[in-house]
C-alpha positions in Angstrom: 57.0 42.5 -17.6 54.5 44.4 -15.4 52.7 42.8 -12.4 49.5 42.7 -14.3 51.0 41.0 -17.4 52.6 38.3 -15.2 49.3 37.6 -13.4 47.6 37.3 -16.8 50.1 34.9 -18.1 49.9 32.7 -14.9 46.1 32.7 -15.0 46.0 31.8 -18.6 47.8 28.4 -17.7 45.0 27.5 -15.2 42.1 25.2 -16.2 38.6 26.3 -16.9 36.9 27.6 -13.7 34.0 25.3 -14.5 35.7 21.9 -15.4 38.9 20.1 -14.5 41.2 19.7 -17.5 41.3 16.2 -19.0 44.8 15.6 -17.9 44.3 16.9 -14.2 46.5 15.4 -11.7 45.3 15.6 -8.1 48.7 16.2 -6.7 49.1 19.2 -8.9 46.3 21.2 -7.2 45.8 20.1 -3.7 46.5 17.1 -1.4 43.8 14.6 -2.4 40.7 14.1 -0.3 38.8 11.0 0.3 35.1 10.5 -0.8 34.1 10.9 2.8 36.0 14.1 3.4 34.4 15.7 0.2 31.0 14.5 1.2 31.3 16.1 4.6 32.6 19.4 3.1 29.8 19.6 0.5 27.1 18.0 2.7 26.4 15.4 0.1 26.4 11.7 0.4 29.2 9.5 -1.1 26.5 7.8 -3.2 25.6 11.2 -4.6 29.3 11.9 -5.5 29.5 8.5 -7.3 26.3 9.1 -9.1 27.4 12.6 -10.3 30.6 11.0 -11.6 28.8 8.2 -13.3 26.5 10.5 -15.3 29.4 12.8 -16.2 28.3 15.7 -14.1 31.2 15.6 -11.8 34.8 15.3 -13.3 36.3 11.9 -12.9 38.2 11.3 -9.6 41.7 9.8 -9.5 42.2 6.4 -8.0 44.7 5.0 -5.4 46.5 1.9 -5.8 43.6 0.3 -3.9 41.2 1.7 -6.3 39.8 4.2 -3.9 38.5 7.5 -5.2 40.5 10.7 -4.4 39.3 14.2 -5.0 40.9 17.6 -5.1 39.8 21.1 -4.1 38.7 21.6 -7.7 36.2 18.8 -7.3 34.9 20.5 -4.1 34.3 23.7 -6.0 32.6 21.8 -8.9 30.4 20.1 -6.3 29.5 23.4 -4.6 28.6 24.9 -8.0 26.4 21.8 -8.8 24.6 22.2 -5.4 24.1 26.0 -6.2 22.5 25.1 -9.6 20.3 22.3 -8.1 19.2 24.4 -5.3 18.0 27.1 -7.7 15.8 24.4 -9.4 18.0 23.3 -12.4 17.8 19.6 -13.2 21.1 17.6 -13.3 21.2 17.7 -17.0 20.7 21.5 -17.0 23.4 21.8 -14.5 25.8 19.7 -16.6 25.1 21.9 -19.7 25.6 25.1 -17.7 28.8 23.8 -16.1 30.2 23.0 -19.5 29.6 26.5 -20.7 28.1 28.9 -18.3 28.2 31.8 -20.7 26.4 30.1 -23.4 22.8 30.6 -24.6 21.9 27.5 -22.8 22.4 29.3 -19.5 20.2 32.2 -20.7 17.4 30.0 -21.9 17.6 27.8 -18.8 17.3 30.8 -16.5 14.3 32.0 -18.5 12.5 28.7 -18.2 13.4 28.4 -14.5 12.1 31.9 -13.8 8.9 31.0 -15.4 8.6 27.7 -13.5 9.3 29.5 -10.2 6.6 32.2 -11.0 4.1 29.4 -11.5 5.1 27.7 -8.3 4.6 31.0 -6.4 1.1 31.4 -7.9 0.3 27.7 -6.9 1.8 28.1 -3.5 -0.2 31.3 -2.9 -3.4 29.7 -4.0 -2.7 26.7 -1.6 -2.0 29.2 1.2 -5.3 31.0 0.7 -7.0 27.7 0.8 -5.4 26.7 4.0 -6.3 30.1 5.5 -9.9 29.7 4.4 -10.0 26.2 6.0 -8.5 27.6 9.2 -11.1 30.5 9.3 -14.2 28.1 8.7 -12.9 25.4 10.9 -13.6 22.9 8.1 -11.5 19.7 7.8 -8.8 19.9 5.1 -10.2 16.9 3.1 -13.1 19.2 1.9 -12.6 21.3 -1.2 -12.2 24.9 -0.2 -14.9 25.9 -2.7 -17.4 23.8 -0.8 -15.8 24.2 2.7 -18.1 26.9 4.0 -21.3 25.2 2.7 -20.4 21.8 4.0 -19.6 23.3 7.4 -23.0 25.0 7.5 -24.7 21.7 6.4 -22.9 19.8 9.1 -23.9 22.4 11.7 -27.6 22.4 10.5 -28.3 18.8 9.6 -27.6 15.6 11.6 -24.7 13.3 10.4 -26.8 10.7 8.8 -25.7 8.3 6.2 -27.7 10.2 3.6 -26.0 13.5 4.7 -22.5 11.8 4.5 -23.4 10.6 1.0 -24.5 14.1 0.0 -21.1 15.5 1.2 -19.4 12.8 -0.9 -21.6 13.9 -3.9 -20.2 17.4 -3.4 -16.7 16.1 -3.7 -17.5 14.5 -7.0 -19.2 17.6 -8.4 -16.2 19.7 -7.4 -13.7 17.2 -9.1 -15.7 16.1 -12.1 -18.5 18.6 -12.7 -18.4 21.7 -15.0 -19.1 25.2 -13.9 -23.0 24.7 -14.3 -22.8 21.7 -12.0 -20.8 23.5 -9.3 -23.1 26.5 -9.4 -26.2 24.3 -9.2 -25.0 22.6 -6.2 -23.9 25.7 -4.4 -27.4 27.2 -5.0 -29.2 23.9 -3.8 -26.9 23.7 -0.7 -27.4 27.4 0.1 -31.2 26.9 -0.1 -30.9 24.0 2.4 -28.8 26.0 4.8 -30.7 29.2 4.4 -34.0 27.8 5.3 -33.5 24.4 7.2 -37.0 24.8 8.9 -38.9 24.8 5.6 -41.4 21.9 5.4 -39.5 20.2 2.5 -36.2 20.2 4.4 -37.9 19.0 7.6 -39.4 16.1 5.6 -36.1 15.3 4.1 -34.4 15.0 7.5 -37.1 12.7 8.7 -36.8 10.7 5.5 -32.9 10.5 5.9 -33.4 9.0 9.4 -35.7 6.3 7.9 -33.3 5.8 5.1 -30.6 5.1 7.6 -32.7 2.1 8.8 -33.2 0.5 5.4 -31.6 -3.0 5.3 -31.8 -5.9 2.9 -34.8 -7.3 4.8 -36.8 -4.1 4.4 -40.2 -4.8 3.0 -40.9 -3.7 -0.6 -44.0 -1.7 0.5 -41.9 0.3 2.9 -39.3 1.0 0.3 -41.9 2.2 -2.2 -43.4 4.6 0.4 -39.9 6.0 1.2 -39.3 6.5 -2.6 -42.6 8.3 -3.0 -42.1 10.6 0.0 -38.5 11.4 -1.1 -39.8 12.3 -4.6 -42.5 14.6 -3.2 -40.0 16.5 -1.0 -37.4 16.8 -3.6 -39.7 18.0 -6.3 -40.4 21.0 -4.0 -36.6 21.4 -3.3 -35.7 21.3 -7.0 -38.4 23.6 -8.1 -37.1 26.9 -9.5 -33.6 25.4 -10.1 -32.4 25.1 -13.7 -30.8 21.8 -14.9 -31.3 20.0 -11.5 -29.2 17.0 -12.3 -25.5 16.8 -12.7 -23.7 16.0 -15.9 -23.5 12.4 -17.1 -19.9 11.9 -16.0 -20.8 13.0 -12.4 -24.0 10.9 -12.5 -22.0 7.9 -13.4 -19.6 8.5 -10.5 -22.8 9.0 -8.2 -24.0 5.5 -9.3 -20.7 3.8 -8.7 -20.3 5.6 -5.3 -23.9 4.6 -4.2 -23.2 1.0 -5.0 -20.0 1.1 -2.9 -21.3 2.7 0.2 -25.0 1.6 0.3 -26.7 -1.7 0.7 -28.8 -3.0 -2.3 -32.1 -1.7 -1.0 -30.7 1.8 -0.2 -29.1 2.0 -3.6 -32.5 0.9 -5.1 -34.1 3.9 -3.2 -31.7 6.4 -4.5 -31.7 5.2 -8.1 -35.5 5.1 -8.1 -35.9 8.5 -6.7 -33.5 10.1 -9.3 -35.1 8.2 -12.2 -38.7 9.3 -11.1 -37.5 13.0 -10.7 -35.9 13.0 -14.2 -39.2 11.8 -15.7 -41.4 14.1 -13.8 -39.2 17.2 -14.2 -38.6 16.3 -17.9 -34.8 16.5 -17.6 
């Protein structure tokens, strides 16, 4: 018998390179290791080793007379392969299927799905990176949507941080999250108009009205509220002129109403609701 034939015969008697044989004996392969030793070698926790064995991912360990688990070098190899698979992104179930038969169609299909998932993750990560870079470039806080970051930054630089202005920024958040493309385009156009010509009479008037709005409390006289409403309507009619579909979709409007009731006192909420209702009627929207 030649050398190659002898090596082939000896190798044929070895167990599968992926799983221990059912009748494995720790003494047959290597001096047994404790669970702590194997955990240190594989940089896994003893709890993880026990979990893998419980779900059938790791071959069963032998037990000592004191009922302590003992492992062999084969278990170490198996664990290293499990780590390799999970580090690639395979689930524990997929890892088990692959270890049971790494040359099967399961492995081919699993790699195909994993590659597609990783490509999607790359696209998502790239998009997030671009958003972070944009926020860094504009100096805007990260809690603002990147699509509105530049406009919000310009608004904050141009207009004082009044309660009305803060509310408008929160409205932008709602439009970005809940609005459709028309809503978002409409708000961008409106905000760009505010930023582009802040000294226009209507925007000067709005800033003065926002300051007065800030001082509205529950004890504010009804006549003062009515005057504030009328002046807001007059200024906003000019602002909205030339814009198509001035008001957001119903789902955004419902979110507006809920937000207003949360952050405004009753008289302030009354002012906002009244202004929007009158504008809808006058602009026939």
